[in-house]
C-alpha positions in Angstrom: 54.2 83.0 43.0 51.3 82.9 40.6 53.6 81.2 37.9 55.3 77.7 37.7 58.9 76.8 38.3 59.8 76.9 34.8 58.8 80.6 34.7 60.8 81.4 37.4 63.9 79.5 36.1 63.5 81.4 32.9 63.1 84.9 34.5 66.2 84.1 36.5 68.2 83.4 33.5 66.9 86.3 31.7 68.0 88.5 34.4 71.5 86.8 34.4 71.9 87.5 30.8 70.2 90.8 30.5 71.3 92.8 33.5 74.8 91.9 34.7 78.1 93.5 33.8 81.0 91.3 32.3 83.2 90.0 35.1 86.8 91.3 35.3 88.3 88.0 36.0 89.5 86.0 33.1 89.7 82.4 32.6 92.3 82.3 29.8 90.1 80.3 27.9 89.1 81.0 24.1 85.7 79.8 23.0 84.8 80.3 19.4 81.1 80.3 18.4 79.6 79.4 14.9 76.7 78.7 12.9 76.3 76.1 10.4 73.6 74.7 7.9 70.5 76.7 7.0 69.7 79.8 8.9 66.9 79.1 11.2 64.5 80.8 14.1 66.6 81.2 17.4 70.0 81.0 16.1 70.8 84.7 17.0 69.3 84.1 20.4 71.5 80.9 21.1 74.5 82.5 19.9 73.7 85.6 22.3 73.2 83.2 25.1 76.4 81.5 24.6 78.7 84.3 24.2 77.2 86.2 27.4 77.4 83.0 29.3 80.8 82.5 28.1 81.9 85.8 29.1 80.3 85.6 32.7 82.7 82.5 33.3 85.3 84.7 32.2 86.2 83.1 28.8 87.3 85.1 25.8 84.5 84.6 23.2 85.5 84.4 19.4 82.8 85.0 16.4 83.3 82.8 13.5 81.6 84.0 10.4 80.1 82.0 7.6 80.4 78.6 9.1 83.4 76.1 8.6 84.3 78.2 5.4 85.0 81.1 7.9 86.8 79.0 10.3 88.9 77.6 7.4 89.5 81.1 5.9 90.3 82.7 9.5 87.0 84.7 9.5 87.5 85.0 13.4 87.2 88.1 15.6 86.4 88.6 19.2 82.7 89.0 20.3 81.6 91.0 23.2 78.7 91.7 25.6 77.6 94.7 23.5 78.1 93.0 20.3 75.1 90.6 20.8 72.8 93.2 22.3 69.4 93.1 20.3 70.2 89.8 18.4 67.6 87.8 20.2 64.7 89.1 17.8 66.5 89.2 14.8 66.0 86.5 12.2 68.8 84.4 10.4 72.1 84.4 11.5 74.1 87.5 12.4 77.3 85.5 12.3 76.3 84.1 8.6 76.1 80.2 8.0 76.9 78.1 5.0 75.9 74.4 4.5 79.5 73.4 3.8 81.0 70.3 5.4 84.4 70.6 7.0 86.2 67.4 5.4 87.8 69.1 2.4 89.2 72.1 4.7 90.6 70.1 8.0 94.1 71.3 7.6 93.1 75.1 7.2 90.7 74.8 10.0 93.2 73.1 12.5 95.8 75.7 11.7 93.3 78.6 12.6 92.2 76.8 15.5 95.8 76.7 16.7 96.6 80.5 15.1 93.6 82.0 17.2 94.4 79.7 20.3 90.9 78.2 20.4 90.2 75.8 23.1 86.6 75.2 22.7 84.0 75.6 19.7 80.4 76.1 20.2 78.5 75.0 16.9 75.0 76.0 17.0 72.7 74.7 13.8 72.8 71.5 11.8 72.2 69.8 8.4 68.8 68.5 7.5 
């Protein structure tokens, strides 16, 4: 092999995320994914990878639009394998992101976590 071990690992990850079909097995776990903070390079690629890895594990993946505001307002919908196709090269945040902190919306957030039966929350982004 002409390349190093890290290239081989990256190549195997790419093949895993790009060329397999979603499994028929379900885990009964709902995972919500959202962006927070300023839109930045790599957000969409990270969301794509997380969504596809979750689907490969059999989880139901949910998209939360507009950060904590969207989580509080119930802007939550299923996100699929094909939905995130082509997201890797796009800038910004396809899910939408805001710089709002959750402190003033905790009651609404907890209600929507229960309403949508969310078992895990993947948060991509951050604050400066």
